[in-house]
C-alpha positions in Angstrom: 66.3 107.2 77.0 69.9 106.0 76.2 72.5 105.0 78.8 74.8 108.1 78.4 77.4 107.1 80.9 79.6 110.1 80.3 76.9 112.7 81.2 75.7 110.6 84.1 79.1 110.2 85.7 80.1 113.8 85.2 76.7 114.9 86.7 77.0 112.8 89.8 80.7 113.4 90.4 79.9 117.1 90.4 76.9 116.7 92.6 78.9 114.6 95.2 81.7 117.3 95.2 79.4 120.3 95.6 77.3 118.7 98.4 80.3 117.2 100.2 78.4 113.9 100.0 81.3 111.9 101.4 82.4 114.2 104.2 82.4 112.3 107.5 81.9 113.7 110.9 83.3 112.3 114.2 79.8 111.3 115.2 80.2 109.1 118.2 76.5 108.2 118.3 77.0 105.9 115.3 79.0 102.7 115.1 82.3 103.4 113.3 84.2 101.6 110.6 87.6 102.9 109.4 88.7 101.8 105.8 92.2 102.9 104.8 94.3 102.6 101.6 98.0 102.7 101.6 98.4 106.2 100.3 100.3 106.6 97.0 103.6 108.3 96.1 102.5 111.0 93.6 104.8 110.0 90.8 105.0 111.9 87.6 103.6 109.1 85.4 100.2 109.2 87.0 98.0 106.2 87.5 97.8 103.2 85.2 94.9 100.7 85.4 96.7 98.6 88.0 97.0 101.3 90.6 93.2 101.7 91.4 92.6 98.0 92.1 92.9 98.3 95.9 91.2 101.7 95.9 88.1 100.2 94.1 88.0 97.4 96.6 88.2 99.7 99.6 85.6 102.0 98.0 83.2 99.1 97.5 83.6 98.1 101.1 83.3 101.6 102.4 80.0 102.3 100.5 78.7 98.9 101.6 79.4 99.5 105.3 77.8 103.0 105.1 74.7 101.4 103.6 74.8 99.0 106.6 74.5 102.0 109.0 78.1 102.6 109.9 79.9 106.0 110.2 82.6 105.2 107.7 86.0 107.0 107.6 87.5 106.5 104.2 90.2 109.1 103.6 93.0 109.7 101.1 96.2 111.6 101.0 99.7 111.5 99.5 103.1 110.1 100.7 104.8 113.1 99.1 108.2 113.2 100.8 111.0 110.7 100.1 113.2 109.3 97.4 110.7 108.7 94.6 109.6 112.3 94.5 113.2 113.6 94.7 114.4 111.3 92.0 111.6 112.3 89.6 112.4 116.0 90.3 116.1 115.4 89.6 115.3 113.5 86.3 113.0 116.4 85.1 115.3 119.2 86.3 112.6 120.7 88.6 112.1 121.3 92.2 110.4 118.5 94.2 107.8 120.9 95.6 106.8 121.8 92.1 106.7 118.3 90.7 104.9 117.0 93.8 102.2 119.6 93.4 101.8 118.8 89.7 101.7 115.1 90.3 99.1 115.4 93.1 96.9 117.4 90.8 97.2 114.7 88.1 96.4 111.9 90.6 93.4 113.7 92.1 91.9 114.3 88.6 92.3 110.6 87.7 90.9 109.4 91.1 87.9 111.7 90.8 87.0 110.3 87.4 86.7 106.8 88.9 84.1 108.0 91.4 85.6 107.2 94.8 83.9 108.1 98.0 87.0 109.5 99.7 86.5 112.2 102.3 88.8 114.8 100.6 88.3 117.2 103.5 90.7 115.1 105.5 93.4 114.9 102.9 97.0 114.8 104.2 100.3 115.3 102.5 103.4 114.2 104.3 105.4 117.2 102.7 102.9 119.7 104.1 104.5 121.6 107.1 101.2 121.4 108.9 101.5 117.6 108.7 105.2 117.1 109.3 105.0 119.4 112.3 103.4 116.5 114.0 105.9 114.0 112.5 108.6 116.1 114.1 106.6 116.2 117.3 106.3 112.4 117.4 110.1 112.1 116.7 110.7 114.3 119.8 108.5 111.9 121.9 110.7 109.1 120.7 113.8 111.1 121.5 112.5 112.0 124.9 111.5 108.4 125.8 113.3 105.2 126.9 112.1 101.6 127.2 111.6 100.4 130.7 112.2 96.6 130.4 110.8 95.9 133.8 107.5 97.7 133.0 107.7 96.5 129.4 106.8 100.0 128.0 108.2 103.3 127.0 108.5 106.0 129.6 109.5 109.7 129.5 113.3 110.2 129.7 112.9 112.5 132.7 111.8 109.5 134.7 115.0 107.8 133.8 116.9 110.9 134.9 115.2 110.7 138.3 116.4 107.1 138.6 119.9 108.0 137.7 119.9 110.9 140.2 118.6 108.6 143.0 120.5 105.3 142.4 122.4 105.3 139.2 121.7 102.5 136.6 122.8 99.4 138.6 119.2 98.4 139.4 117.8 98.8 135.9 116.7 95.5 134.3 118.6 94.8 131.1 120.4 98.2 131.1 121.6 99.2 127.6 125.1 100.4 128.5 127.8 97.9 128.9 128.7 98.9 132.5 126.4 100.2 135.1 127.1 103.2 137.4 126.1 104.3 140.8 124.6 107.6 142.0 128.0 109.0 142.9 129.3 108.3 139.5 126.3 110.0 137.8 126.8 113.0 140.0 130.4 113.2 138.9 129.6 113.0 135.2 129.8 116.2 133.2 127.1 117.4 130.8 128.6 115.6 127.8 129.0 112.3 129.7 125.4 112.4 130.8 124.2 113.2 127.3 126.1 110.2 125.9 124.6 107.9 128.6 121.1 109.0 127.9 121.7 108.5 124.2 122.2 104.8 125.0 118.6 104.6 126.2 116.6 107.0 124.0 114.1 105.4 121.6 115.3 107.8 118.9 119.1 108.0 119.2 122.2 109.0 117.3 125.1 106.7 116.7 127.9 106.1 114.3 127.1 103.4 111.7 128.4 102.2 108.3 126.8 103.6 105.2 127.4 103.2 101.5 129.5 106.3 100.5 129.8 107.2 96.8 132.5 109.8 96.3 131.7 110.6 92.7 128.0 111.3 93.5 128.9 112.9 96.8 126.1 111.1 98.7 125.2 108.1 100.8 123.3 105.3 98.9 120.8 102.8 100.1 121.7 99.1 99.8 119.2 98.9 96.9 121.2 101.5 95.0 124.5 99.6 95.1 125.1 96.8 92.6 128.4 94.8 92.7 130.2 97.6 94.5 129.2 100.4 92.3 126.3 102.9 92.2 123.3 101.9 90.2 123.2 105.4 88.9 126.4 106.1 86.9 128.4 103.0 88.0 130.6 104.9 90.4 132.7 103.1 93.1 131.0 102.8 96.5 132.7 102.1 99.8 131.7 101.7 103.4 132.0 104.7 105.6 131.2 105.4 109.2 128.8 108.4 109.7 126.6 109.6 112.4 123.1 108.5 111.8 119.8 108.5 113.7 118.2 105.2 114.6 114.9 104.0 116.1 115.3 101.5 118.9 112.7 99.1 117.4 114.5 96.1 118.9 113.1 97.0 122.3 109.6 96.3 120.8 110.6 93.0 119.2 108.6 90.7 121.6 105.6 93.0 121.6 105.6 93.2 117.8 105.6 89.3 117.8 102.8 89.1 120.3 100.7 91.7 118.5 100.6 89.5 115.4 98.2 87.2 117.4 95.8 90.1 117.7 95.5 91.1 114.1 93.9 89.7 110.9 96.9 89.6 108.6 97.5 86.7 106.2 99.6 83.9 107.7 102.3 84.4 105.0 102.6 88.1 105.9 102.8 87.3 109.6 105.5 84.8 108.9 107.5 87.5 106.9 107.3 89.7 110.0 108.3 86.9 112.3 111.3 86.0 110.1 112.4 89.7 109.9 112.2 90.0 113.7 114.0 86.6 113.9 113.6 85.7 117.6 115.8 82.8 118.7 116.9 81.3 121.9 120.4 80.1 122.5 123.6 81.0 124.4 126.2 83.7 124.4 129.6 82.2 124.7 133.0 83.8 125.4 136.0 82.4 123.6 139.3 83.6 125.0 141.9 84.6 122.5 145.5 83.3 122.3 147.6 86.4 122.7 149.4 86.7 119.3 148.4 90.0 117.7 150.8 92.9 118.3 148.0 95.2 119.6 146.2 92.6 121.6 146.0 94.1 125.1 145.5 91.9 128.1 141.9 93.0 128.7 140.9 92.0 125.2 142.5 88.6 125.8 140.3 88.2 128.8 137.2 89.7 127.2 137.8 87.5 124.2 135.4 86.9 121.3 131.8 86.8 122.2 129.5 84.7 119.9 125.8 84.0 120.0 124.6 80.6 118.9 121.3 78.7 118.9 123.2 75.4 118.9 125.6 75.3 121.9 125.3 71.5 121.7 127.7 71.7 118.7 130.5 73.5 120.5 132.9 70.6 120.3 132.5 70.7 116.5 133.8 74.3 116.2 136.7 74.1 113.7 137.2 77.8 113.1 135.7 81.2 114.0 134.6 84.0 111.7 134.5 87.6 112.5 132.8 90.3 110.5 135.5 92.3 108.7 134.3 95.4 110.6 134.6 93.7 114.0 136.5 95.8 116.6 138.9 93.0 117.3 140.1 92.5 113.8 142.9 95.1 114.0 144.3 93.9 117.3 144.0 90.2 116.5 145.7 90.2 113.1 149.3 88.9 113.3 152.1 90.8 111.5 152.5 88.2 108.8 148.8 88.5 107.9 148.5 92.3 108.0 148.8 93.0 104.3 146.4 90.2 103.3 143.8 91.4 105.9 144.1 95.0 104.7 143.6 94.0 101.1 140.5 91.9 102.1 139.1 94.8 104.1 139.4 97.0 101.1 137.4 94.5 99.0 134.7 94.2 101.6 134.2 97.9 101.8 133.0 97.9 98.2 130.2 95.4 98.9 126.7 96.2 100.2 125.3 94.1 103.0 122.7 92.6 100.6 125.4 91.5 98.2 127.5 90.0 101.0 124.5 87.9 102.3 123.0 86.9 99.0 126.2 85.7 97.3 126.3 81.9 97.9 128.5 80.7 95.1 131.4 83.1 95.8 133.4 82.1 98.9 135.8 84.7 100.2 137.7 85.2 103.5 141.0 85.8 105.1 142.8 84.3 108.0 143.9 86.8 110.8 146.6 84.4 112.0 145.1 84.5 115.5 143.5 81.6 117.5 140.6 81.4 119.9 140.4 78.8 122.7 137.5 76.4 123.0 136.2 77.0 126.5 135.5 73.3 127.2 138.5 71.4 125.8 141.1 74.1 125.3 141.5 73.4 121.6 143.0 76.2 119.5 140.6 77.5 116.8 141.8 79.6 113.9 140.1 83.0 113.6 139.1 84.2 110.1 137.3 87.2 108.7 134.7 86.8 106.0 132.1 89.0 104.3 129.2 86.6 105.0 129.3 87.7 108.7 127.9 91.2 109.3 128.9 93.4 112.2 125.3 94.4 112.7 124.0 90.8 113.2 124.3 89.1 116.6 127.8 89.8 118.0 129.5 90.1 114.7 131.2 86.8 115.2 130.3 83.1 114.7 131.6 79.8 115.8 131.8 77.7 112.6 130.7 74.0 112.8 131.2 72.7 109.2 129.7 69.3 109.8 126.3 70.9 110.8 126.2 74.1 108.7 126.4 74.1 104.9 127.9 77.6 104.6 130.6 76.7 107.2 131.2 73.4 105.4 131.7 75.2 102.0 134.1 77.7 103.6 136.1 74.9 105.3 136.4 72.9 102.1 137.4 76.0 100.1 140.1 76.9 102.5 141.1 73.3 103.4 140.2 73.6 107.1 140.0 70.1 108.8 136.4 69.2 109.7 135.5 67.5 113.0 132.6 65.0 112.9 130.4 65.2 116.0 127.3 63.6 114.5 128.6 60.2 113.4 126.8 58.6 110.6 124.7 61.7 110.1 127.7 63.3 108.4 128.7 61.8 105.1 131.7 64.0 104.5 130.2 65.5 101.3 127.7 68.0 102.8 126.7 69.5 106.1 123.7 68.1 108.1 121.9 70.5 110.4 120.1 67.7 112.2 119.1 67.9 115.8 118.4 64.2 116.0 122.0 62.8 116.2 123.7 61.3 119.2 126.8 63.4 119.8 130.3 62.0 119.4 133.8 63.6 119.9 132.0 66.0 122.2 133.5 65.7 125.7 131.0 65.6 128.5 128.2 65.7 125.9 129.2 62.4 124.3 126.3 60.0 124.0 123.7 62.7 124.4 120.9 63.4 122.0 121.5 66.9 120.5 118.2 68.3 121.7 119.0 67.3 125.3 122.6 68.5 124.9 121.5 72.1 124.1 120.2 72.6 127.7 123.1 70.6 129.2 125.7 72.8 127.3 124.0 76.1 128.5 123.9 74.8 132.1 127.6 74.1 132.0 128.4 77.4 130.4 126.6 79.2 133.2 128.2 77.0 135.9 131.7 77.8 134.6 130.7 81.5 134.0 131.9 81.4 130.4 128.5 82.0 128.8 124.8 82.5 129.5 121.3 81.8 128.2 120.4 84.5 125.7 117.4 85.5 123.6 118.5 87.1 120.3 116.8 88.9 117.4 117.8 89.2 113.8 116.1 92.6 113.5 118.3 95.6 113.9 117.5 99.1 115.1 115.9 101.0 112.2 118.1 103.6 110.4 116.2 106.9 110.5 118.6 109.3 108.6 118.7 110.1 105.0 121.3 112.3 103.4 118.7 113.7 101.1 116.9 117.0 100.6 113.2 116.1 100.2 112.2 114.9 103.7 111.3 116.1 107.1 114.1 118.1 108.8 115.1 116.8 112.2 114.1 119.2 115.1 117.6 118.8 116.5 120.4 121.3 117.1 124.0 120.1 117.7 126.3 122.0 120.1 129.7 120.7 121.2 128.8 117.2 120.2 125.5 117.1 122.0 122.0 117.0 120.6 119.4 119.5 121.7 115.7 119.1 120.8 113.8 122.1 119.5 111.1 123.4 121.8 107.7 122.2 120.6 106.5 125.8 120.2 109.1 126.2 117.4 107.6 123.4 115.3 107.4 122.9 112.4 111.0 123.3 111.5 110.3 123.9 107.8 112.4 122.6 105.0 114.2 125.5 103.4 113.4 126.1 99.7 116.5 126.0 97.5 116.7 125.6 93.8 119.7 123.3 93.9 120.2 120.5 96.4 123.6 118.9 95.7 125.1 116.6 98.3 126.8 118.2 101.3 130.5 117.8 102.2 131.7 114.4 103.4 128.4 112.6 102.8 126.3 115.1 104.7 122.8 115.9 103.4 122.2 118.8 100.9 121.0 120.9 103.8 124.6 121.2 105.0 125.2 123.5 102.0 122.7 126.0 103.2 125.0 127.5 105.8 122.6 130.3 106.7 120.0 127.7 107.7 122.3 125.0 109.1 124.6 127.3 111.2 122.9 129.2 114.0 123.9 132.7 114.9 124.4 131.9 118.6 126.4 128.8 117.9 125.4 125.3 117.1 124.3 123.6 114.0 121.1 122.0 112.8 120.9 118.4 111.9 121.4 118.3 108.2 120.1 114.8 107.4 116.3 114.4 106.8 113.9 111.7 107.9 113.2 108.7 105.7 110.1 108.2 103.6 108.5 106.0 106.2 108.4 108.7 108.8 105.1 110.2 107.8 103.6 106.9 106.7 104.2 105.4 110.2 101.4 107.5 111.8 99.3 109.1 109.0 96.3 107.0 109.8 96.0 108.9 113.0 96.1 112.3 111.4 93.1 111.4 109.2 91.0 111.1 112.3 91.6 114.8 113.3 93.4 116.5 110.4 92.6 120.1 111.2 93.6 120.0 114.8 96.4 122.7 115.2 97.0 122.0 118.9 97.7 118.3 118.9 98.4 115.5 116.4 95.1 113.9 117.2 92.6 114.5 120.0 92.4 111.5 122.4 88.6 111.4 122.3 88.6 111.3 118.5 91.3 108.5 118.4 89.4 106.6 121.0 86.3 106.7 118.8 87.9 105.7 115.5 90.4 103.4 117.2 92.2 100.9 115.0 91.9 100.9 111.2 89.2 98.2 110.7 90.3 97.4 107.1 93.7 98.3 105.6 94.3 97.6 101.9 97.7 97.7 100.2 100.5 95.9 98.5 102.7 93.1 99.9 105.9 95.2 99.3 105.3 96.9 102.6 105.0 93.6 104.5 107.9 94.3 106.8 109.2 97.9 106.5 106.2 100.2 106.7 104.0 97.8 108.7 106.7 97.2 111.4 107.5 100.8 111.8 103.9 101.8 111.9 103.2 99.2 114.5 106.1 100.4 116.6 105.1 104.1 116.5 101.6 103.1 117.5 102.9 101.1 120.5 105.1 104.1 121.6 102.2 106.5 121.4 100.1 104.0 123.3 102.7 103.6 126.0 102.8 107.4 126.5 99.0 107.5 126.8 98.4 109.6 123.6 96.2 106.9 122.1 94.2 104.0 123.5 95.2 101.1 121.1 98.6 99.6 120.5 98.0 98.0 117.1 97.3 100.3 114.1 95.5 97.9 111.8 92.9 95.3 112.7 92.6 93.6 109.3 94.9 93.8 106.3 94.1 92.8 102.8 96.9 92.7 100.2 95.7 93.3 96.7 97.4 91.5 93.9 98.9 93.1 90.9 97.2 93.9 87.6 99.8 92.8 85.1 100.4 94.2 81.7 100.2 92.3 78.5 103.4 93.4 76.8 103.9 93.4 73.0 107.2 92.8 71.2 108.6 93.3 67.7 111.6 91.3 66.6 114.4 93.3 65.1 116.9 91.4 62.9 120.3 92.1 64.5 122.3 94.8 62.8 119.4 96.0 60.7 116.3 98.2 60.8 114.2 95.2 59.6 111.6 93.4 61.8 110.3 89.9 61.4 106.8 88.7 62.4 106.6 86.5 65.5 105.8 83.3 63.6 109.0 83.6 61.5 111.4 84.9 64.1 113.1 81.6 64.7 114.5 81.7 61.2 116.5 84.9 62.0 118.9 86.2 64.6 116.7 88.8 66.4 116.4 91.1 69.4 112.9 91.5 70.9 111.9 95.1 71.6 109.0 96.3 73.8 106.6 98.5 72.0 103.6 100.6 72.9 100.6 98.3 73.3 98.4 101.1 72.0 99.8 100.5 68.5 98.6 96.9 68.5 95.2 95.5 67.9 95.3 92.2 69.8 98.5 90.9 68.3 98.5 92.7 65.0 100.8 95.7 64.7 99.8 99.0 63.2 102.9 99.3 61.1 102.4 103.0 60.2 101.8 103.9 63.8 105.0 102.1 64.7 107.0 104.1 62.1 105.6 107.3 63.6 106.4 106.2 67.1 110.2 107.1 67.1 112.4 108.7 64.4 114.7 105.6 64.3 111.8 103.5 63.0 110.6 105.9 60.3 112.2 103.7 57.5 111.7 100.4 59.2 111.0 97.4 57.0 108.9 94.4 57.9 108.8 90.7 57.0 105.1 89.9 57.5 103.6 86.7 58.8 103.1 85.3 55.3 106.7 86.0 54.4 106.0 89.1 52.2 108.0 92.3 52.8 106.5 95.6 53.8 108.6 98.7 53.0 108.0 102.4 53.6 105.9 104.1 51.0 104.7 100.9 49.4 101.0 100.0 49.7 99.0 97.0 48.7 100.9 94.3 50.6 98.8 91.4 51.9 99.5 90.0 55.3 100.0 91.3 58.8 102.8 91.7 61.2 102.1 89.6 64.4 103.7 90.8 67.6 105.0 88.6 70.4 103.4 88.8 73.8 104.3 88.3 77.5 102.5 88.9 80.8 104.7 91.2 82.9 104.5 93.9 85.5 102.7 96.9 84.2 105.1 99.8 83.8 106.0 102.8 81.7 109.4 101.2 80.8 107.7 98.2 79.2 105.2 100.4 77.3 102.4 98.1 78.5 100.7 100.6 80.9 97.1 101.4 80.2 95.8 104.8 81.2 92.5 104.5 83.2 91.4 107.9 81.8 91.1 106.4 78.4 89.1 103.4 79.7 86.8 105.7 81.6 86.3 107.8 78.6 85.5 104.8 76.3 83.5 102.7 78.7 82.7 104.7 81.8 83.9 104.6 85.4 81.2 102.1 86.5 82.3 99.7 83.8 86.0 100.2 84.8 85.3 99.6 88.5 83.3 96.4 87.9 85.7 95.0 85.4 88.7 95.5 87.7 86.8 93.5 90.3 85.6 90.9 87.7 89.2 90.1 86.7 89.7 87.7 89.6 90.1 87.5 93.4 91.4 90.8 94.9 94.5 89.1 96.4 95.7 87.5 93.2 97.7 89.0 90.3 96.0 88.9 87.0 96.6 90.2 83.4 94.8 93.2 82.0 92.9 92.7 78.8 91.0 95.7 77.5 88.9 93.5 75.1 87.3 91.7 78.1 85.8 95.0 79.4 83.1 95.0 76.7 81.2 92.2 78.4 80.9 94.2 81.6 79.8 97.3 79.6 77.1 95.2 77.9 75.9 94.1 81.3 75.4 97.6 82.5 73.5 98.5 79.3 71.3 95.5 80.0 70.6 96.7 83.5 69.7 100.1 82.1 67.1 98.5 79.8 65.3 97.1 82.8 64.3 100.7 83.4 64.4 102.3 79.9 63.6 100.8 76.5 65.5 102.4 73.6 62.1 103.0 71.8 59.5 102.9 74.6 61.3 105.0 77.1 60.4 104.4 80.8 59.3 100.8 81.4 59.5 100.3 85.1 56.3 100.0 87.0 54.8 99.6 90.5 53.2 96.2 89.9 53.5 93.6 92.7 56.4 91.3 92.3 55.9 87.6 91.7 57.4 84.7 93.8 59.9 84.0 91.0 61.1 87.7 90.9 61.4 87.9 94.7 63.4 84.7 94.7 65.9 86.2 92.2 66.2 89.3 94.3 66.7 87.7 97.7 69.0 85.1 96.3 71.1 88.0 95.0 70.9 90.0 98.3 72.3 86.9 100.1 75.1 86.3 97.6 76.2 89.9 97.3 76.2 90.4 101.1 78.2 87.3 101.7 80.7 88.0 98.8 81.2 91.6 99.8 81.9 90.6 103.4 84.5 88.1 102.2 86.0 90.6 99.7 85.1 88.2 97.0 84.2 91.0 94.6 84.7 89.0 91.4 82.0 86.5 92.3 79.7 89.3 93.4 80.0 90.9 89.9 79.2 87.5 88.4 76.1 87.3 90.7 74.9 90.7 89.5 75.2 89.5 85.9 73.2 86.3 86.7 70.5 88.4 88.5 70.0 90.8 85.6 69.9 88.0 83.0 67.2 86.2 85.1 65.2 89.4 85.5 65.4 90.0 81.7 64.0 86.5 81.1 61.2 87.1 83.6 60.5 90.5 81.8 60.7 92.1 85.3 60.5 95.9 85.3 59.1 96.2 88.8 60.2 98.9 91.2 59.8 96.5 94.1 62.6 94.4 92.7 64.7 97.0 90.9 65.1 99.5 93.7 66.7 97.1 96.1 68.9 95.8 93.2 70.2 99.4 92.6 71.1 99.7 96.3 73.0 96.4 96.1 74.8 97.7 93.0 75.7 101.2 94.4 79.0 100.2 96.0 80.1 98.6 92.8 78.7 100.9 90.2 77.7 104.1 92.0 76.9 106.4 89.1 74.4 104.3 87.2 72.8 103.3 90.5 72.4 106.9 91.7 71.0 108.0 88.3 68.4 105.2 88.0 67.3 105.5 91.6 67.0 109.3 91.2 64.9 108.8 88.0 62.6 106.3 89.7 62.1 108.5 92.7 61.7 111.7 90.6 58.8 110.1 88.8 57.1 108.1 91.5 57.6 110.8 94.2 56.7 113.9 92.2 57.4 117.2 94.0 59.9 115.8 96.4 63.4 117.2 96.5 65.1 113.9 96.1 68.7 115.0 95.3 70.7 115.9 98.4 74.1 115.1 97.1 73.4 111.4 96.9 70.2 109.5 96.7 71.6 106.2 97.7 74.1 107.0 100.5 71.4 107.3 103.1 69.4 104.3 101.9 69.1 101.2 104.0 70.8 98.0 102.7 68.2 95.5 101.5 67.4 92.8 104.1 67.6 89.2 103.0 64.4 87.2 103.7 64.9 83.5 103.6 61.2 82.7 103.0 61.5 84.0 99.4 64.3 81.6 98.5 62.9 78.5 100.1 62.0 75.9 97.5 58.3 74.9 97.6 58.5 72.5 94.7 61.1 70.4 92.9 61.5 69.0 89.4 61.9 65.2 89.8 63.4 62.8 87.2 60.7 60.1 86.8 61.9 56.7 85.7 59.9 53.7 84.4 61.7 50.4 85.3 64.9 52.4 86.1 65.1 54.5 82.9 64.3 58.2 83.1 61.4 59.0 80.8 60.3 62.5 81.9 60.6 65.2 84.6 57.7 66.3 86.7 57.5 69.3 89.1 56.1 68.2 92.5 55.4 70.1 95.6 57.9 69.4 98.4 55.0 68.9 100.8 53.3 66.2 98.7 52.5 62.9 100.4 53.3 59.5 98.9 49.8 59.0 97.8 49.7 62.5 96.1 53.0 61.8 94.3 51.7 58.5 93.0 48.6 60.1 91.7 50.5 63.0 90.0 52.9 60.5 88.4 50.2 58.1 87.1 48.2 61.0 85.6 51.2 62.2 83.6 50.8 61.5 79.8 54.4 60.4 79.3 54.3 57.9 82.1 50.9 56.6 80.8 52.5 56.2 77.4 55.3 54.0 78.8 52.9 52.0 81.0 50.6 51.2 78.1 48.4 48.2 79.0 50.7 47.1 81.8 50.0 47.6 85.5 52.5 49.2 87.8 53.7 47.1 90.7 54.8 50.0 92.9 56.1 53.6 92.9 59.3 54.4 94.7 59.5 58.0 95.9 62.7 59.3 97.4 61.8 62.8 98.6 64.0 65.5 97.1 65.7 63.1 94.7 63.8 60.8 92.3 60.6 58.8 91.4 60.7 55.3 89.9 57.7 53.4 88.6 58.2 49.7 88.8 56.1 47.6 86.4 
């Protein structure tokens, strides 16, 4: 019986589907284990061989834990709202709902061919109204909640209202509004004033913020879509524009997000990325009064002054200038008349720059003096005030005190604009570069003179607080998360605006469905496309719907909870169900989501926990980041200005341009020239200089030689023509081969190149496994004979290795161990059911189809009359138990030396005594030969190591 993998895989995939073999119940009587993949964007290009890497790893672990007796939740769905889906629809001239449905169908077909154990009955799609109904509901919980800093948790906004009605805001710890108010003031506020006060506290709030506005495209662009002041798409001018946006007050959770990292199993590098993004620091907030010089500088602004935050208050005597963000509210009033034109011109330049460009540009130094001066609060020195793009309004206070001798960016700025530099660190400053040391003894520093800098930090803060010109402050780099997108394909906000006030939709009216329109052009003045649908946006009784939509990360921030209870129409997830499944035990996905998605998901979980909707405040217990399977690109070398291509070995003799070509036209490195000519019309008459120097022209045959392509390992992508379709691999070699080969390529966390030729070795291994059961000529060869010690040793050594490697996610070494095991069983001519049946169960997570088929065949024959097929033979099997007694060594092969030179090897029982060892050695023919007529003096026996006969 031949190993017909196509028929076998088709048969079992159909059987699993029809029997709902992988459907999982919320059976609280069994221990649970939740395995989750970061769900995919259903893009139009479908999967390439790199995409399933994490899915295969999670599937192996899910099947393994199920065999171990766990109730395993292993769901799959689609992140189907957001920019990728909308862009693909725009590019293809279709509606996102149509392309998304088509793309999901393609993805599902491809995934099914690989044999995953997903519970498809729990599938979610973020663009499904029955899913985003609950995304909108959770948004309303955020909108209707505030963060109580004294209790360190979110609370319903109605409880805050009660506080305001009783005593105002004066007793609130760390109130969010600048000035507090008493009960009488609250009573006197009108509806709009109360609305605005509450907006300062809501966890989901609306505020005006700067966005990248592209007039030509009529839309707001993300920072990633702006390059050097123009749109990535079309190269149109982009400027900064203030627009009303929704935000999530994630900054209130900064400390808890940091503390939570100590409770989860993330890699240290990923934790560090999150810590850096949150950017907690301790320092001081200092107020610098302003010398009244600007024409609009009112007296209160002089007193209020410029507020800065610094982690290095010890350097305050080294402040040589101050820098404000160009967007800072004081810029207009500070600027002196003689500097007005220059400042306006500079502000126009900065508006064309994205925040990312402003922060990443280190070589280009730009700035503009306002003509104003601030006053050092300790020594009264006048400090010039500048504006510069490297300071952002959204970071800290939007202003910095510049200390050139200690900060390189400040130093470069001072040198560029010829600002004198004060040296406060003595010999630690060489005049040629800044030194950020904390080890210097301060000079030129007033009352801090002679102090070590580390000590001076505390002394400076104490003095600031004593003089009431500053205070201790903890600051965070992280900003509140923007939650608006001026796009069409996203969740509509359940918000109605009336007279400048936001009103939440009643929960009974959810979901607010996205209206279907054929065209979704940008709305007026940067509003979302929904603003164009006046019959939807404008309500008959007055008021207007929010016309922005939620970002792509909205649905992905909580989708893991919906998988637990996907068909619940009355709540997002029943509390008893979420208490059972709890945290995701294993989450697998890419490092590109290290900060964005993971931080937002962690925040949403903490909010739902605070409001008692769930019982855990971290979503993911353990995270594994899979590496990337890279493509091996191929290049041809076009001689510039011609349609002639030169082989890689000769390209240095010509002036050429490398061109990516489809890897499917190349055998190894040898180009199929005719396939290349058929590839695109422009190459129909292409001519080639072959590796041996001969020319190959269209229509001419008989040339000897080949065209050798160049190669490079790159990211696998459609644009580089190096993507390999898994459907073709599965068709040629089978899903089991594909699964095991992906794991065999290397550690799951590492990136590695794809090489289709290497897959043949794994395929041969599976055929060798098959032949342990079926001989090509004899047919069935397995038997029920009793296993030998050697066979049991091979099996139990494999059980131990596979179990250890699977637990450690070391899937590549597990595949190697399977290969070693099968080779050893072939050598032992082992066809015994006692050995092979447990081996198949071990193999099932890695190669489920062949394992199911062989186990079914064995049981069908040996248990005649039983109905052995109930969707899956193996799923309910018990995982083989390792028994150490079978791998313990009872004998060892010793090197035996005569007078120090090894002459032979003898296998001796580990329990042999000295006398028994001596007798065995002296009876050996080889030892007798080297002894000859001589007598031995003694025999040195080192147990477990060696034997030496001394003459």
